[in-house]
N, C-alpha and C positions, 0 to 999 in steps of 0.2 A: 504493499500500499504506500509506504513512504517513497519507494522508488518511482511509482507512477506519479505521485504528486510532485516529485522533484523534476521529472521530465516535463510535466505540465508547466511548472514554474519557469523552467529554462526556455520553453517554447514561447511563453508569454513575454519573457524578457527579450528574446531575440526579435519577436515581431515589433514590440514597442520601440526597440532601439534601431530599427532599420529605416533610415531617412529616405531611401529611394524606392521603397515598396509602393506599388500601386494602391490607391485607396478606393474604397467602395462608396456607394450611395448609402449613408448611414440611416436614411429614412426606412430602408428595408428592415432594419433591425427593430423598428418600432412595431412591425406587424406581429399580431398575436401568433400563438404557437403554430398554427397551420390553417390554411384555407379550409373552410367547412367541409367540402366534399372529399378532399384527401383524408381528413380525419375519419369521416364515415367509412371510406374504403379501408382504412387501416383496421378499424374495429370489425368490420365485416370479414375481412381476410383472416384476421386472427380467429374469429369464431368458426369460419369455414374450415380452416386447417385443423382445428380441434374437433370439429363435428363434420367429417367428410361425407356423411350420408344425408346431411340436412339439405332439403330442397329449398333454397333461399329465393324468395320473391322480392324483387327490388322495385319499390315505389318511391324512391328517394329523389334522385336527380331528374330534371325535366328533359330527359332524352327520349325521343320518339322511338317507336318500335315497328311501325307499319312501313311497307315499301314506299318508295317515291311514286308519285302519281304517274300513270302510264304516259300521259301527255308530256311530262317532263323528261321521262326516260327516252321517249321517242325523239324528242327534240335534241337531246344530248347525243344520242347515237348519230343523228344526222350531222350534228356539229363536229363529231369526231371524223366523220367522212369528209366534211369540209376541210379538215386539217390535213387530209391526205391528197389534196389537189392543189397545185400551185396557184390556180386561179382563185381559189376560195380560202386559201390558207391565211391564218391570222397570227401575227407575231404580237408585239406589244400593242395593247389596246389603250384607249383613253383612260387615264387614271381615275377619272370621274365616273366611268362606266359608259357602255355603248348607248348612243342616243335612242336606238329603237327600244331598249329596255326602260330607260328613264321616261320616255314618252308614254309607254304603257302604264307605268306606275303612276305617273301624274294623272293620267286619264281615269284609271280604274280605282285607285286608292284615295285620291284626293278630289279631283275636279268633279267626280260623280257624286261626291258628298257635299259639294258647294264650297270646297276649300280652294282658295286662289294660290295654288302651288304650280309653278312651271317646271318643266323637265330639267332645265339647267340649274334648278335649286336642289336637285336630288343627286346624291353621291352614292354610288354602289360600292359596297365593301365586302369583306369576308366574314363579317359578324358584328352584330350590334354590341356584343360584349366588348369587342375590341374598340369600337367607336366610342362607347361610354367612357372608356379610359383615355383613349387618344385625344378626345376633345379637349382635355385639360392642357394639351400642348399649346393651345392658342390663347389661354387665359392666364392672367397674372397670379402671383403667389399671395397677394394681399386681399383676395376676395374672401368674404364670409360665406361659408357653404352650409346649406341645410340639407339634411337627409331625413327621411322617415325612419322610424324605429318600431317594428323590425324593418329591415331593408335588404335588398339584394347586395351581398357582400362586395361585389366589384366596385360599386359606387364609393364605398368607404376606403377599401384597400388601395385603389388607384390614387386617391387623394393622399393617403399616407405615403405611398411610394414617391409622389411628386413633391413631398415636403410641405403640404398644406396643413398639417396637423402637428400637435404635440404628441406626447406619449398617451397610452391608454391607461385608464384607471382600473380599479378592481372589477368593475362591471363590464369592462371592454370598450367603454366610450372614450373616444379620442378628444383630447383637448384641442379646441379650435373649431370643431364641428358643432353646428346647431342641430340637435336631435328633436324631431317632431314625433312624439309617441302616438301610435295608432293602436286602438284596442276595440273590444266589443262596445265599450262605453261611448266611443265617438264614431261607431259604425266603420271602423278601420279606415277613416279618411282624415288626413292630417289637418289640424287647425292652422289657420293663417298665423304666422309668427307675429308677436308684438313688436319685435325689433326688426331692423333692416338687415336683410341678407342679400347677397349678390347673385349667387348661383343656387338653384333649387332643383333637386332630383325628385321627380314624380314618376310613378310607374302605375299605369292603369290599363287593363285589369292588372291588379297588383300581384306581384311576386314578392313575398310568399303567401299573403293572406287570401288571395282570390277575390278581394273586394273590387268594386267598380266606383267610378266617379260620375256623378250626374253633371249635366251641362251647367247647372247653377254653381256647383262646387268648382268646376274649372273656370267659370267666369270670375269667381272670387279670386282665384289665383292669378289670372291674367290681369285683373284690376290691380291687385297688389304689386305684381311685377312691373307694370307700367308706371305705377305711382312711385316706385322705389328704384327704378333703373335696373331691375333684376332681370336675369335670364333663366328661364325654366328649361331644364333638360328633361324632356318628356319621353319616357320609354314606353312605346306602344307595341312591344313584341307580341302581346297576346290579344291584340284588338280583334282578330278574326274570330275569337271565341265569344264575342258579344252577340247575344241573341235578342236582347231587349231593344226594340226599335227606338226607345227614348234615350238611350245612352250614346254619348259621342264616341266615335272610334279614333278621332284625331284631335289634338289640341287646336288644330287650325280650323275646326268647326266653330271655335269661339272667336268672335269679332275682336280684332286687335292682337291676336296671338302671333301674327307674322312679325310683330315688332318686339316680341319678348320671348320667343320660344324656339328651341331646336328639337326636332323629333327623331327618334331612333325606331327603326322597324327591322324585321327579320323574316326571312323565308323559312327559318328553322322549324317553327312550331305549327305554321299553317300548312306548309307543303313538305315537311319532313326533311329539311335541308341541314339538320344538325351536323352531319358529317360531310355534306356536300359544300357547305359554307357559302352563303350569299345573304347580304343584308343591305340596308340603306340608311342614310342619314339625310334629313331635310334641313337645309340652312337657308332661310329666306334672305333675299338680297336687301330687304328692308330692315334687317336686324343690325343694330348699331351698338357698339361698346365703346369704352373710353380708353385712350392710351394714358401713359404715365403723366403726360403734360396736359391732359384734360381734353385733347382733341378727339373728335369722333372718328371711329374706324369701322368699316364694313366687315362684319364677322365672316361673311361669305368669302371674301377675298383671302382672308387668313386661312380658312379651312381648305380652300382650293389650293393655296400654296403649300400647306402642310401635306395634303394628299399627293400633290404633284412631286413633292420632294421625298417623302418617306414611303410611298405606296406605289406599286406598279399595276394595280388594278386586279379585278377578279377575272379568272380565265374566260375566254370566249365560250367554251363548252358549257361552263356552269351558268353563264348569263343567258345562253340560249335556253337552258333548262328552266331558268327563272321566268323568262319571257313566256314560256308555254303555260305558266300558271294562269295567264290572262286570256288564253284561248277558251272557247266554249267548253271544250272537253276538260281543260285544266280547271276551270272554275267549278265544274260539276264534281270532278274528282277530289279537289281540295275541300269542297263542301262535305263530301262523304267522309273524308278523313277527320274533319273537325267534329262532325256528328258522332263518329265512332268514339273519339276520345271523350266527348261530352256525355255520352251514354255511360262510359266508364265512371266519370265523375258522379253521375247520378246514382249509380250503384254504390259507390263509396259513401256518398252522403246518406243514402237511405239505410244502408246496413249499419253504419257507425251510429247514426241517430237511434236506430232500433236497439243498439247495444247500450244506449243510455249516455252516450258521449255528446258533448256540446260541439256542434259542427258549424263552420262558416265557409263561405266561398263555394266553388264548384258549380255555380249556376251560369255565370258569364265568364268563367275562367277554368282552366284545366287543373287548378290546385284546390285541395280541400284543407282547411285550416282547423285543427282539432284542439280543443282545450284538454290538457292532460288530466286524467282523473285522480282523485284521492290525494291531491297535493304532490304528485310526482313531478320531479324536475323534467325538463325536456330530454336530457340525456338519460335519465333513469327510465323514462318511457321508451326511448329508443332501444335501450338495452333489453327491456322487458319484451318488446315486440320481436326483437331479434332472437333472443334466447328461448322464449316460450312459443312464439308463432312463426319464427323463421321468416319474418317480414321486415323489410328495410324501409324506413321513411327518413324524414329530415328533422332534427331537433330545432324547435323554434328559437332557442337561445343562440343558435349559430347565425341568426339573422339580426341579432342585436339584443340589448338588455330587455326591451319590452316584449321580445319574443319568448322569454322564459315562461314556462308553463303552457306553451303551445307546441304543436307538432304539425308539420306539413306532409301531406300525402299527395303524390302525383298521380294523375289519371293516365299518364303515358305508359301503357303496357298493353299486352294483348288481353282479350276478354277472359280467357281461361285463367290467366294469372290473377287478374283483378278479382274475379269471383272466388277463386281459391283463397286468396289473401283475406278477403272479407269473411269468408267462412272460418278461417283460422282465428282471426281477431275476435269475432263474435263468440266463438266457442271458448276461446281463451279467457274472455271476460266473464263467461258464465261459470267456468270451472273454478 
């Protein structure tokens, strides 16, 4: 033991006394022990190794299970063939995305809903997760940043990495961030902050709670943002799951949002592109921010420059697959996919409710948010489901301090697994 400690001391001494050693971004050292999903994987793998006969059903991460729509596959096959002919071969494409895809998105996703979004305000990327973090490249370090709690961890962790926060406290809250608690008491919609904040992360339908925002709620946020010179980062990755005709799908359905909001969308959850990778970010040309000297700057120009410098675009083949989502066949097939997952969500809601659990979400979103029973912590409930039912979900505390005492279950799986998992859980709670 003494020998080990001595070696450790000498290593530390050598590192600290090396003036020419490369240094790291110390902000990464502020990050908590591990990203939520790797910790889940670690626990599941440990259990699986010790219980090799267990048939584990995973309803944790939001990864889809059903095949890509046939229209997308057919378009991608044709695109591969294009790459085999010199006359139709594609090398580097536009960093912002091909015009034919951006025009379809503008028409079907925005203009059809009355949103004044032009094709050249749409930027194609390889994932909204990437864009939610990369957008920080063009904003300064002195902004006050607000996030909901619970929250998609990427919003918080990328701000930590960028140096926008201090250290985390014992509850995992980072100094410098403004946390907006959401709970059953406020219908899982964040209250407008009393103080001024500069950048605001909103996600509706919400991950992880499955909550949605009414038009009136988003109107209040837009009004606040315009009054305070704030910018809303609106994550609409799950908008396709909204079935209530009274709920907005885009922040741009709200008058004035072009002047205060950036929207992120993805093909991952509607068309099953989680592994294929295609998404988009909307930056209106009317969106203005301030430079250090107080002058106005068009945010669109900065994001365009960032993408042109750091990104070479999504492949031609993938973009052709994404374009096929907007064909008549693609629209029908995507609708069937969404209906399939929402039927899963309905089964989860009904079975867990019948088991006596308090259940939220799962109506206009593919996530079901469950109150842990009998005072169990989120991770205790995780372990109980894993060890007793061999079912994996996501502990609510992994999404923030206000998520403690809750648990997220994903509707992304095949029907047989969902039904079996619910049977195990309901039986486990009766036993």
